PDB file of N, CA, C and O in Angstrom:
ATOM      1  N   MET A   1       0.849  -1.175   0.000  1.00  0.00           N
ATOM      2  CA  MET A   1       0.000   0.000   0.000  1.00  0.00           C
ATOM      3  C   MET A   1       0.890   1.232   0.000  1.00  0.00           C
ATOM      4  O   MET A   1       1.828   1.329   0.791  1.00  0.00           O
ATOM      5  N   MET A   2       0.596   2.167  -0.883  1.00  0.00           N
ATOM      6  CA  MET A   2       1.354   3.413  -0.957  1.00  0.00           C
ATOM      7  C   MET A   2       0.411   4.608  -0.905  1.00  0.00           C
ATOM      8  O   MET A   2       0.590   5.571  -1.651  1.00  0.00           O
ATOM      9  N   MET A   3      -0.592   4.555  -0.028  1.00  0.00           N
ATOM     10  CA  MET A   3      -1.585   5.622   0.060  1.00  0.00           C
ATOM     11  C   MET A   3      -0.969   6.875   0.657  1.00  0.00           C
ATOM     12  O   MET A   3      -0.181   6.803   1.600  1.00  0.00           O
ATOM     13  N   ARG A   4      -1.332   8.019   0.104  1.00  0.00           N
ATOM     14  CA  ARG A   4      -0.866   9.301   0.627  1.00  0.00           C
ATOM     15  C   ARG A   4      -2.036  10.249   0.783  1.00  0.00           C
ATOM     16  O   ARG A   4      -2.901  10.354  -0.087  1.00  0.00           O
ATOM     17  N   LEU A   5      -2.043  10.938   1.915  1.00  0.00           N
ATOM     18  CA  LEU A   5      -3.008  11.998   2.182  1.00  0.00           C
ATOM     19  C   LEU A   5      -2.183  13.195   2.582  1.00  0.00           C
ATOM     20  O   LEU A   5      -1.487  13.164   3.597  1.00  0.00           O
ATOM     21  N   GLN A   6      -2.254  14.242   1.801  1.00  0.00           N
ATOM     22  CA  GLN A   6      -1.419  15.401   2.069  1.00  0.00           C
ATOM     23  C   GLN A   6      -2.290  16.620   2.304  1.00  0.00           C
ATOM     24  O   GLN A   6      -3.037  17.047   1.424  1.00  0.00           O
ATOM     25  N   TYR A   7      -2.185  17.168   3.492  1.00  0.00           N
ATOM     26  CA  TYR A   7      -2.894  18.401   3.805  1.00  0.00           C
ATOM     27  C   TYR A   7      -1.839  19.436   4.143  1.00  0.00           C
ATOM     28  O   TYR A   7      -1.126  19.285   5.135  1.00  0.00           O
ATOM     29  N   LEU A   8      -1.727  20.476   3.347  1.00  0.00           N
ATOM     30  CA  LEU A   8      -0.620  21.417   3.471  1.00  0.00           C
ATOM     31  C   LEU A   8      -0.888  22.567   4.418  1.00  0.00           C
ATOM     32  O   LEU A   8       0.006  23.377   4.664  1.00  0.00           O
ATOM     33  N   SER A   9      -2.078  22.662   4.950  1.00  0.00           N
ATOM     34  CA  SER A   9      -2.409  23.771   5.834  1.00  0.00           C
ATOM     35  C   SER A   9      -2.234  23.361   7.291  1.00  0.00           C
ATOM     36  O   SER A   9      -2.299  22.182   7.639  1.00  0.00           O
ATOM     37  N   ILE A  10      -2.014  24.357   8.120  1.00  0.00           N
ATOM     38  CA  ILE A  10      -2.009  24.115   9.559  1.00  0.00           C
ATOM     39  C   ILE A  10      -3.410  24.377  10.085  1.00  0.00           C
ATOM     40  O   ILE A  10      -4.333  24.622   9.308  1.00  0.00           O
ATOM     41  N   ASN A  11      -3.571  24.326  11.381  1.00  0.00           N
ATOM     42  CA  ASN A  11      -4.881  24.591  11.970  1.00  0.00           C
ATOM     43  C   ASN A  11      -5.400  25.954  11.529  1.00  0.00           C
ATOM     44  O   ASN A  11      -4.619  26.880  11.309  1.00  0.00           O
ATOM     45  N   VAL A  12      -6.706  26.074  11.403  1.00  0.00           N
ATOM     46  CA  VAL A  12      -7.360  27.285  10.905  1.00  0.00           C
ATOM     47  C   VAL A  12      -7.923  28.076  12.083  1.00  0.00           C
ATOM     48  O   VAL A  12      -8.570  27.509  12.964  1.00  0.00           O
ATOM     49  N   VAL A  13      -7.676  29.391  12.097  1.00  0.00           N
ATOM     50  CA  VAL A  13      -8.240  30.271  13.123  1.00  0.00           C
ATOM     51  C   VAL A  13      -8.978  31.397  12.413  1.00  0.00           C
ATOM     52  O   VAL A  13      -8.404  32.088  11.571  1.00  0.00           O
ATOM     53  N   LYS A  14     -10.265  31.585  12.758  1.00  0.00           N
ATOM     54  CA  LYS A  14     -11.101  32.612  12.129  1.00  0.00           C
ATOM     55  C   LYS A  14     -11.835  33.408  13.203  1.00  0.00           C
ATOM     56  O   LYS A  14     -12.023  32.926  14.321  1.00  0.00           O
ATOM     57  N   ASN A  15     -12.243  34.609  12.865  1.00  0.00           N
ATOM     58  CA  ASN A  15     -13.137  35.384  13.713  1.00  0.00           C
ATOM     59  C   ASN A  15     -14.568  35.139  13.249  1.00  0.00           C
ATOM     60  O   ASN A  15     -14.796  34.722  12.114  1.00  0.00           O
ATOM     61  N   THR A  16     -15.527  35.399  14.127  1.00  0.00           N
ATOM     62  CA  THR A  16     -16.923  35.211  13.742  1.00  0.00           C
ATOM     63  C   THR A  16     -17.295  36.178  12.638  1.00  0.00           C
ATOM     64  O   THR A  16     -16.714  37.256  12.510  1.00  0.00           O
ATOM     65  N   ASP A  17     -18.274  35.773  11.842  1.00  0.00           N
ATOM     66  CA  ASP A  17     -18.813  36.678  10.837  1.00  0.00           C
ATOM     67  C   ASP A  17     -19.584  37.780  11.564  1.00  0.00           C
ATOM     68  O   ASP A  17     -20.111  37.559  12.654  1.00  0.00           O
ATOM     69  N   LEU A  18     -19.646  38.944  10.968  1.00  0.00           N
ATOM     70  CA  LEU A  18     -20.288  40.112  11.563  1.00  0.00           C
ATOM     71  C   LEU A  18     -21.686  39.781  12.072  1.00  0.00           C
ATOM     72  O   LEU A  18     -22.521  39.268  11.326  1.00  0.00           O
ATOM     73  N   ASN A  19     -21.939  40.079  13.358  1.00  0.00           N
ATOM     74  CA  ASN A  19     -23.240  39.877  14.010  1.00  0.00           C
ATOM     75  C   ASN A  19     -23.694  38.414  14.038  1.00  0.00           C
ATOM     76  O   ASN A  19     -24.892  38.145  14.135  1.00  0.00           O
ATOM     77  N   ASN A  20     -22.758  37.475  13.956  1.00  0.00           N
ATOM     78  CA  ASN A  20     -23.100  36.051  13.987  1.00  0.00           C
ATOM     79  C   ASN A  20     -22.287  35.339  15.054  1.00  0.00           C
ATOM     80  O   ASN A  20     -21.293  35.866  15.554  1.00  0.00           O
ATOM     81  N   MET A  21     -22.719  34.150  15.390  1.00  0.00           N
ATOM     82  CA  MET A  21     -22.017  33.315  16.357  1.00  0.00           C
ATOM     83  C   MET A  21     -21.307  32.167  15.646  1.00  0.00           C
ATOM     84  O   MET A  21     -21.152  31.078  16.198  1.00  0.00           O
ATOM     85  N   CYS A  22     -20.875  32.432  14.395  1.00  0.00           N
ATOM     86  CA  CYS A  22     -20.248  31.387  13.594  1.00  0.00           C
ATOM     87  C   CYS A  22     -19.384  32.041  12.524  1.00  0.00           C
ATOM     88  O   CYS A  22     -19.339  33.266  12.409  1.00  0.00           O
ATOM     89  N   SER A  23     -18.704  31.216  11.747  1.00  0.00           N
ATOM     90  CA  SER A  23     -17.901  31.709  10.639  1.00  0.00           C
ATOM     91  C   SER A  23     -18.035  30.765   9.455  1.00  0.00           C
ATOM     92  O   SER A  23     -17.857  29.555   9.588  1.00  0.00           O
ATOM     93  N   ILE A  24     -18.351  31.331   8.297  1.00  0.00           N
ATOM     94  CA  ILE A  24     -18.359  30.543   7.068  1.00  0.00           C
ATOM     95  C   ILE A  24     -16.903  30.410   6.648  1.00  0.00           C
ATOM     96  O   ILE A  24     -16.229  31.406   6.386  1.00  0.00           O
ATOM     97  N   THR A  25     -16.425  29.177   6.588  1.00  0.00           N
ATOM     98  CA  THR A  25     -15.006  28.926   6.405  1.00  0.00           C
ATOM     99  C   THR A  25     -14.769  28.004   5.211  1.00  0.00           C
ATOM    100  O   THR A  25     -15.411  26.963   5.073  1.00  0.00           O
ATOM    101  N   SER A  26     -13.834  28.408   4.352  1.00  0.00           N
ATOM    102  CA  SER A  26     -13.448  27.577   3.209  1.00  0.00           C
ATOM    103  C   SER A  26     -12.223  26.752   3.585  1.00  0.00           C
ATOM    104  O   SER A  26     -11.233  27.281   4.091  1.00  0.00           O
ATOM    105  N   ILE A  27     -12.304  25.459   3.331  1.00  0.00           N
ATOM    106  CA  ILE A  27     -11.211  24.533   3.613  1.00  0.00           C
ATOM    107  C   ILE A  27     -10.817  23.875   2.296  1.00  0.00           C
ATOM    108  O   ILE A  27     -11.671  23.352   1.579  1.00  0.00           O
ATOM    109  N   ALA A  28      -9.540  23.900   1.980  1.00  0.00           N
ATOM    110  CA  ALA A  28      -9.066  23.252   0.753  1.00  0.00           C
ATOM    111  C   ALA A  28      -9.178  21.736   0.883  1.00  0.00           C
ATOM    112  O   ALA A  28      -8.914  21.176   1.947  1.00  0.00           O
ATOM    113  N   VAL A  29      -9.569  21.081  -0.201  1.00  0.00           N
ATOM    114  CA  VAL A  29      -9.638  19.622  -0.231  1.00  0.00           C
ATOM    115  C   VAL A  29      -8.202  19.092  -0.282  1.00  0.00           C
ATOM    116  O   VAL A  29      -7.408  19.556  -1.100  1.00  0.00           O
ATOM    117  N   PRO A  30      -7.854  18.125   0.581  1.00  0.00           N
ATOM    118  CA  PRO A  30      -6.476  17.632   0.594  1.00  0.00           C
ATOM    119  C   PRO A  30      -6.147  16.828  -0.659  1.00  0.00           C
ATOM    120  O   PRO A  30      -7.024  16.231  -1.285  1.00  0.00           O
ATOM    121  N   ALA A  31      -4.865  16.827  -1.006  1.00  0.00           N
ATOM    122  CA  ALA A  31      -4.390  16.019  -2.127  1.00  0.00           C
ATOM    123  C   ALA A  31      -4.243  14.575  -1.660  1.00  0.00           C
ATOM    124  O   ALA A  31      -3.749  14.324  -0.560  1.00  0.00           O
ATOM    125  N   THR A  32      -4.669  13.628  -2.488  1.00  0.00           N
ATOM    126  CA  THR A  32      -4.570  12.209  -2.153  1.00  0.00           C
ATOM    127  C   THR A  32      -4.033  11.428  -3.340  1.00  0.00           C
ATOM    128  O   THR A  32      -4.177  11.844  -4.490  1.00  0.00           O
ATOM    129  N   SER A  33      -3.411  10.290  -3.048  1.00  0.00           N
ATOM    130  CA  SER A  33      -2.972   9.387  -4.113  1.00  0.00           C
ATOM    131  C   SER A  33      -2.800   7.994  -3.528  1.00  0.00           C
ATOM    132  O   SER A  33      -2.608   7.832  -2.323  1.00  0.00           O
ATOM    133  N   ASP A  34      -2.871   6.989  -4.397  1.00  0.00           N
ATOM    134  CA  ASP A  34      -2.671   5.610  -3.977  1.00  0.00           C
ATOM    135  C   ASP A  34      -2.365   4.780  -5.211  1.00  0.00           C
ATOM    136  O   ASP A  34      -2.944   5.002  -6.274  1.00  0.00           O
ATOM    137  N   ASN A  35      -1.462   3.830  -5.073  1.00  0.00           N
ATOM    138  CA  ASN A  35      -1.095   3.000  -6.220  1.00  0.00           C
ATOM    139  C   ASN A  35      -2.223   2.060  -6.651  1.00  0.00           C
ATOM    140  O   ASN A  35      -2.195   1.543  -7.769  1.00  0.00           O
ATOM    141  N   CYS A  36      -3.215   1.829  -5.784  1.00  0.00           N
ATOM    142  CA  CYS A  36      -4.371   0.984  -6.133  1.00  0.00           C
ATOM    143  C   CYS A  36      -5.590   1.809  -6.500  1.00  0.00           C
ATOM    144  O   CYS A  36      -6.611   1.251  -6.903  1.00  0.00           O
ATOM    145  N   GLY A  37      -5.506   3.121  -6.370  1.00  0.00           N
ATOM    146  CA  GLY A  37      -6.626   4.000  -6.659  1.00  0.00           C
ATOM    147  C   GLY A  37      -7.373   4.412  -5.408  1.00  0.00           C
ATOM    148  O   GLY A  37      -7.630   3.590  -4.529  1.00  0.00           O
ATOM    149  N   VAL A  38      -7.718   5.672  -5.328  1.00  0.00           N
ATOM    150  CA  VAL A  38      -8.463   6.208  -4.185  1.00  0.00           C
ATOM    151  C   VAL A  38      -9.951   5.971  -4.431  1.00  0.00           C
ATOM    152  O   VAL A  38     -10.493   6.363  -5.464  1.00  0.00           O
ATOM    153  N   GLN A  39     -10.600   5.324  -3.467  1.00  0.00           N
ATOM    154  CA  GLN A  39     -12.029   5.039  -3.585  1.00  0.00           C
ATOM    155  C   GLN A  39     -12.876   6.166  -3.017  1.00  0.00           C
ATOM    156  O   GLN A  39     -13.889   6.541  -3.607  1.00  0.00           O
ATOM    157  N   SER A  40     -12.459   6.722  -1.848  1.00  0.00           N
ATOM    158  CA  SER A  40     -13.254   7.794  -1.261  1.00  0.00           C
ATOM    159  C   SER A  40     -12.394   8.696  -0.390  1.00  0.00           C
ATOM    160  O   SER A  40     -11.370   8.285   0.156  1.00  0.00           O
ATOM    161  N   VAL A  41     -12.847   9.946  -0.280  1.00  0.00           N
ATOM    162  CA  VAL A  41     -12.243  10.945   0.607  1.00  0.00           C
ATOM    163  C   VAL A  41     -13.406  11.603   1.335  1.00  0.00           C
ATOM    164  O   VAL A  41     -14.260  12.228   0.705  1.00  0.00           O
ATOM    165  N   THR A  42     -13.446  11.468   2.656  1.00  0.00           N
ATOM    166  CA  THR A  42     -14.523  12.073   3.433  1.00  0.00           C
ATOM    167  C   THR A  42     -13.959  12.723   4.681  1.00  0.00           C
ATOM    168  O   THR A  42     -12.846  12.417   5.110  1.00  0.00           O
ATOM    169  N   ASN A  43     -14.739  13.624   5.258  1.00  0.00           N
ATOM    170  CA  ASN A  43     -14.355  14.235   6.529  1.00  0.00           C
ATOM    171  C   ASN A  43     -15.522  14.093   7.494  1.00  0.00           C
ATOM    172  O   ASN A  43     -16.664  13.875   7.090  1.00  0.00           O
ATOM    173  N   ASN A  44     -15.211  14.221   8.773  1.00  0.00           N
ATOM    174  CA  ASN A  44     -16.241  14.011   9.800  1.00  0.00           C
ATOM    175  C   ASN A  44     -17.121  15.236  10.033  1.00  0.00           C
ATOM    176  O   ASN A  44     -18.097  15.141  10.777  1.00  0.00           O
ATOM    177  N   PHE A  45     -16.812  16.388   9.423  1.00  0.00           N
ATOM    178  CA  PHE A  45     -17.622  17.587   9.633  1.00  0.00           C
ATOM    179  C   PHE A  45     -18.808  17.632   8.670  1.00  0.00           C
ATOM    180  O   PHE A  45     -19.933  17.906   9.087  1.00  0.00           O
ATOM    181  N   THR A  46     -18.564  17.364   7.389  1.00  0.00           N
ATOM    182  CA  THR A  46     -19.644  17.415   6.399  1.00  0.00           C
ATOM    183  C   THR A  46     -20.001  16.048   5.821  1.00  0.00           C
ATOM    184  O   THR A  46     -21.052  15.889   5.201  1.00  0.00           O
ATOM    185  N   GLY A  47     -19.129  15.065   6.024  1.00  0.00           N
ATOM    186  CA  GLY A  47     -19.368  13.743   5.456  1.00  0.00           C
ATOM    187  C   GLY A  47     -19.033  13.650   3.976  1.00  0.00           C
ATOM    188  O   GLY A  47     -19.334  12.646   3.332  1.00  0.00           O
ATOM    189  N   THR A  48     -18.410  14.692   3.435  1.00  0.00           N
ATOM    190  CA  THR A  48     -18.035  14.725   2.019  1.00  0.00           C
ATOM    191  C   THR A  48     -16.526  14.953   1.918  1.00  0.00           C
ATOM    192  O   THR A  48     -15.819  14.917   2.925  1.00  0.00           O
ATOM    193  N   ASN A  49     -16.038  15.186   0.695  1.00  0.00           N
ATOM    194  CA  ASN A  49     -14.618  15.490   0.536  1.00  0.00           C
ATOM    195  C   ASN A  49     -14.321  16.969   0.789  1.00  0.00           C
ATOM    196  O   ASN A  49     -13.156  17.368   0.785  1.00  0.00           O
ATOM    197  N   ASN A  50     -15.347  17.783   1.008  1.00  0.00           N
ATOM    198  CA  ASN A  50     -15.179  19.221   1.213  1.00  0.00           C
ATOM    199  C   ASN A  50     -15.613  19.592   2.633  1.00  0.00           C
ATOM    200  O   ASN A  50     -16.787  19.462   2.979  1.00  0.00           O
ATOM    201  N   ALA A  51     -14.665  20.054   3.454  1.00  0.00           N
ATOM    202  CA  ALA A  51     -14.962  20.407   4.851  1.00  0.00           C
ATOM    203  C   ALA A  51     -15.361  21.869   5.011  1.00  0.00           C
ATOM    204  O   ALA A  51     -15.527  22.341   6.135  1.00  0.00           O
ATOM    205  N   SER A  52     -15.517  22.595   3.898  1.00  0.00           N
ATOM    206  CA  SER A  52     -15.965  23.984   3.985  1.00  0.00           C
ATOM    207  C   SER A  52     -17.378  24.025   4.546  1.00  0.00           C
ATOM    208  O   SER A  52     -18.192  23.141   4.278  1.00  0.00           O
ATOM    209  N   GLY A  53     -17.658  25.067   5.330  1.00  0.00           N
ATOM    210  CA  GLY A  53     -18.996  25.188   5.878  1.00  0.00           C
ATOM    211  C   GLY A  53     -19.062  26.221   6.974  1.00  0.00           C
ATOM    212  O   GLY A  53     -18.140  27.020   7.139  1.00  0.00           O
ATOM    213  N   THR A  54     -20.139  26.211   7.719  1.00  0.00           N
ATOM    214  CA  THR A  54     -20.359  27.153   8.804  1.00  0.00           C
ATOM    215  C   THR A  54     -19.896  26.509  10.105  1.00  0.00           C
ATOM    216  O   THR A  54     -20.480  25.529  10.570  1.00  0.00           O
ATOM    217  N   TYR A  55     -18.846  27.067  10.682  1.00  0.00           N
ATOM    218  CA  TYR A  55     -18.263  26.536  11.919  1.00  0.00           C
ATOM    219  C   TYR A  55     -18.716  27.385  13.101  1.00  0.00           C
ATOM    220  O   TYR A  55     -18.740  28.613  13.011  1.00  0.00           O
ATOM    221  N   PRO A  56     -19.078  26.737  14.212  1.00  0.00           N
ATOM    222  CA  PRO A  56     -19.528  27.473  15.399  1.00  0.00           C
ATOM    223  C   PRO A  56     -18.348  28.059  16.175  1.00  0.00           C
ATOM    224  O   PRO A  56     -17.198  27.684  15.948  1.00  0.00           O
ATOM    225  N   ILE A  57     -18.645  28.978  17.088  1.00  0.00           N
ATOM    226  CA  ILE A  57     -17.609  29.511  17.977  1.00  0.00           C
ATOM    227  C   ILE A  57     -17.011  28.350  18.769  1.00  0.00           C
ATOM    228  O   ILE A  57     -17.724  27.460  19.231  1.00  0.00           O
ATOM    229  N   GLY A  58     -15.702  28.381  18.914  1.00  0.00           N
ATOM    230  CA  GLY A  58     -14.987  27.322  19.621  1.00  0.00           C
ATOM    231  C   GLY A  58     -14.073  26.586  18.671  1.00  0.00           C
ATOM    232  O   GLY A  58     -13.795  27.058  17.569  1.00  0.00           O
ATOM    233  N   THR A  59     -13.607  25.428  19.101  1.00  0.00           N
ATOM    234  CA  THR A  59     -12.677  24.631  18.303  1.00  0.00           C
ATOM    235  C   THR A  59     -13.367  23.360  17.822  1.00  0.00           C
ATOM    236  O   THR A  59     -13.949  22.614  18.609  1.00  0.00           O
ATOM    237  N   THR A  60     -13.292  23.132  16.525  1.00  0.00           N
ATOM    238  CA  THR A  60     -13.855  21.942  15.907  1.00  0.00           C
ATOM    239  C   THR A  60     -12.725  21.118  15.309  1.00  0.00           C
ATOM    240  O   THR A  60     -11.933  21.636  14.521  1.00  0.00           O
ATOM    241  N   SER A  61     -12.639  19.857  15.668  1.00  0.00           N
ATOM    242  CA  SER A  61     -11.649  18.953  15.070  1.00  0.00           C
ATOM    243  C   SER A  61     -12.229  18.375  13.789  1.00  0.00           C
ATOM    244  O   SER A  61     -13.361  17.894  13.764  1.00  0.00           O
ATOM    245  N   VAL A  62     -11.433  18.431  12.726  1.00  0.00           N
ATOM    246  CA  VAL A  62     -11.849  17.880  11.435  1.00  0.00           C
ATOM    247  C   VAL A  62     -10.862  16.762  11.078  1.00  0.00           C
ATOM    248  O   VAL A  62      -9.647  16.962  11.097  1.00  0.00           O
ATOM    249  N   THR A  63     -11.396  15.597  10.758  1.00  0.00           N
ATOM    250  CA  THR A  63     -10.568  14.468  10.354  1.00  0.00           C
ATOM    251  C   THR A  63     -10.986  14.002   8.973  1.00  0.00           C
ATOM    252  O   THR A  63     -12.144  13.651   8.747  1.00  0.00           O
ATOM    253  N   TYR A  64     -10.028  14.002   8.048  1.00  0.00           N
ATOM    254  CA  TYR A  64     -10.241  13.440   6.724  1.00  0.00           C
ATOM    255  C   TYR A  64      -9.857  11.974   6.759  1.00  0.00           C
ATOM    256  O   TYR A  64      -8.853  11.598   7.364  1.00  0.00           O
ATOM    257  N   THR A  65     -10.669  11.142   6.101  1.00  0.00           N
ATOM    258  CA  THR A  65     -10.357   9.722   5.952  1.00  0.00           C
ATOM    259  C   THR A  65     -10.337   9.401   4.464  1.00  0.00           C
ATOM    260  O   THR A  65     -11.279   9.705   3.733  1.00  0.00           O
ATOM    261  N   VAL A  66      -9.242   8.778   4.031  1.00  0.00           N
ATOM    262  CA  VAL A  66      -9.107   8.343   2.642  1.00  0.00           C
ATOM    263  C   VAL A  66      -9.115   6.827   2.625  1.00  0.00           C
ATOM    264  O   VAL A  66      -8.417   6.183   3.408  1.00  0.00           O
ATOM    265  N   THR A  67      -9.912   6.259   1.724  1.00  0.00           N
ATOM    266  CA  THR A  67     -10.009   4.813   1.566  1.00  0.00           C
ATOM    267  C   THR A  67      -9.586   4.451   0.152  1.00  0.00           C
ATOM    268  O   THR A  67     -10.046   5.056  -0.815  1.00  0.00           O
ATOM    269  N   ASP A  68      -8.705   3.459   0.035  1.00  0.00           N
ATOM    270  CA  ASP A  68      -8.284   3.036  -1.296  1.00  0.00           C
ATOM    271  C   ASP A  68      -9.167   1.897  -1.802  1.00  0.00           C
ATOM    272  O   ASP A  68     -10.071   1.442  -1.101  1.00  0.00           O
ATOM    273  N   ALA A  69      -8.901   1.447  -3.010  1.00  0.00           N
ATOM    274  CA  ALA A  69      -9.716   0.415  -3.652  1.00  0.00           C
ATOM    275  C   ALA A  69      -9.658  -0.922  -2.915  1.00  0.00           C
ATOM    276  O   ALA A  69     -10.536  -1.763  -3.108  1.00  0.00           O
ATOM    277  N   GLN A  70      -8.649  -1.136  -2.081  1.00  0.00           N
ATOM    278  CA  GLN A  70      -8.512  -2.376  -1.316  1.00  0.00           C
ATOM    279  C   GLN A  70      -9.136  -2.276   0.074  1.00  0.00           C
ATOM    280  O   GLN A  70      -9.129  -3.252   0.824  1.00  0.00           O
ATOM    281  N   GLY A  71      -9.684  -1.090   0.429  1.00  0.00           N
ATOM    282  CA  GLY A  71     -10.304  -0.894   1.736  1.00  0.00           C
ATOM    283  C   GLY A  71      -9.363  -0.388   2.804  1.00  0.00           C
ATOM    284  O   GLY A  71      -9.773  -0.232   3.955  1.00  0.00           O
ATOM    285  N   ASN A  72      -8.099  -0.124   2.458  1.00  0.00           N
ATOM    286  CA  ASN A  72      -7.151   0.456   3.413  1.00  0.00           C
ATOM    287  C   ASN A  72      -7.483   1.924   3.632  1.00  0.00           C
ATOM    288  O   ASN A  72      -7.935   2.606   2.712  1.00  0.00           O
ATOM    289  N   THR A  73      -7.259   2.409   4.846  1.00  0.00           N
ATOM    290  CA  THR A  73      -7.568   3.809   5.147  1.00  0.00           C
ATOM    291  C   THR A  73      -6.378   4.511   5.779  1.00  0.00           C
ATOM    292  O   THR A  73      -5.502   3.883   6.374  1.00  0.00           O
ATOM    293  N   THR A  74      -6.371   5.824   5.634  1.00  0.00           N
ATOM    294  CA  THR A  74      -5.438   6.686   6.341  1.00  0.00           C
ATOM    295  C   THR A  74      -6.187   7.956   6.696  1.00  0.00           C
ATOM    296  O   THR A  74      -7.179   8.291   6.048  1.00  0.00           O
ATOM    297  N   THR A  75      -5.723   8.672   7.724  1.00  0.00           N
ATOM    298  CA  THR A  75      -6.420   9.875   8.174  1.00  0.00           C
ATOM    299  C   THR A  75      -5.457  11.041   8.340  1.00  0.00           C
ATOM    300  O   THR A  75      -4.242  10.868   8.435  1.00  0.00           O
ATOM    301  N   CYS A  76      -6.041  12.232   8.372  1.00  0.00           N
ATOM    302  CA  CYS A  76      -5.325  13.474   8.618  1.00  0.00           C
ATOM    303  C   CYS A  76      -6.283  14.386   9.364  1.00  0.00           C
ATOM    304  O   CYS A  76      -7.437  14.538   8.963  1.00  0.00           O
ATOM    305  N   SER A  77      -5.809  15.000  10.457  1.00  0.00           N
ATOM    306  CA  SER A  77      -6.686  15.850  11.275  1.00  0.00           C
ATOM    307  C   SER A  77      -6.113  17.246  11.443  1.00  0.00           C
ATOM    308  O   SER A  77      -4.901  17.453  11.393  1.00  0.00           O
ATOM    309  N   PHE A  78      -7.014  18.199  11.646  1.00  0.00           N
ATOM    310  CA  PHE A  78      -6.647  19.578  11.963  1.00  0.00           C
ATOM    311  C   PHE A  78      -7.819  20.186  12.723  1.00  0.00           C
ATOM    312  O   PHE A  78      -8.878  19.567  12.828  1.00  0.00           O
ATOM    313  N   THR A  79      -7.640  21.382  13.248  1.00  0.00           N
ATOM    314  CA  THR A  79      -8.724  22.051  13.969  1.00  0.00           C
ATOM    315  C   THR A  79      -9.101  23.350  13.267  1.00  0.00           C
ATOM    316  O   THR A  79      -8.278  23.989  12.612  1.00  0.00           O
ATOM    317  N   VAL A  80     -10.364  23.719  13.424  1.00  0.00           N
ATOM    318  CA  VAL A  80     -10.865  25.023  12.994  1.00  0.00           C
ATOM    319  C   VAL A  80     -11.344  25.724  14.258  1.00  0.00           C
ATOM    320  O   VAL A  80     -12.265  25.246  14.921  1.00  0.00           O
ATOM    321  N   THR A  81     -10.729  26.850  14.596  1.00  0.00           N
ATOM    322  CA  THR A  81     -11.091  27.607  15.779  1.00  0.00           C
ATOM    323  C   THR A  81     -11.741  28.912  15.354  1.00  0.00           C
ATOM    324  O   THR A  81     -11.177  29.679  14.573  1.00  0.00           O
ATOM    325  N   VAL A  82     -12.944  29.154  15.883  1.00  0.00           N
ATOM    326  CA  VAL A  82     -13.668  30.390  15.591  1.00  0.00           C
ATOM    327  C   VAL A  82     -13.748  31.172  16.888  1.00  0.00           C
ATOM    328  O   VAL A  82     -14.268  30.687  17.893  1.00  0.00           O
ATOM    329  N   ASN A  83     -13.221  32.397  16.851  1.00  0.00           N
ATOM    330  CA  ASN A  83     -13.226  33.273  18.023  1.00  0.00           C
ATOM    331  C   ASN A  83     -14.377  34.259  17.962  1.00  0.00           C
ATOM    332  O   ASN A  83     -14.539  35.077  18.868  1.00  0.00           O
TER     333      ASN A  83
END
């Protein structure tokens, strides 16, 4: 297995949107590769390959999971903090 999940950003820190208790935050989709082929890329915040969305005040942990065609998985995590 030669699966790779590459996320080049560090943890994200944002301020709340004006007059709101949240922040609309864009998160880049991580680069992935595997010699057997990547079957899926999902994250625990949206359940899709795109973790962009409305984050509440506080710290949210986001974990990406990549699954290859053989069912092997690897993960990458970071936090989104909204002040």
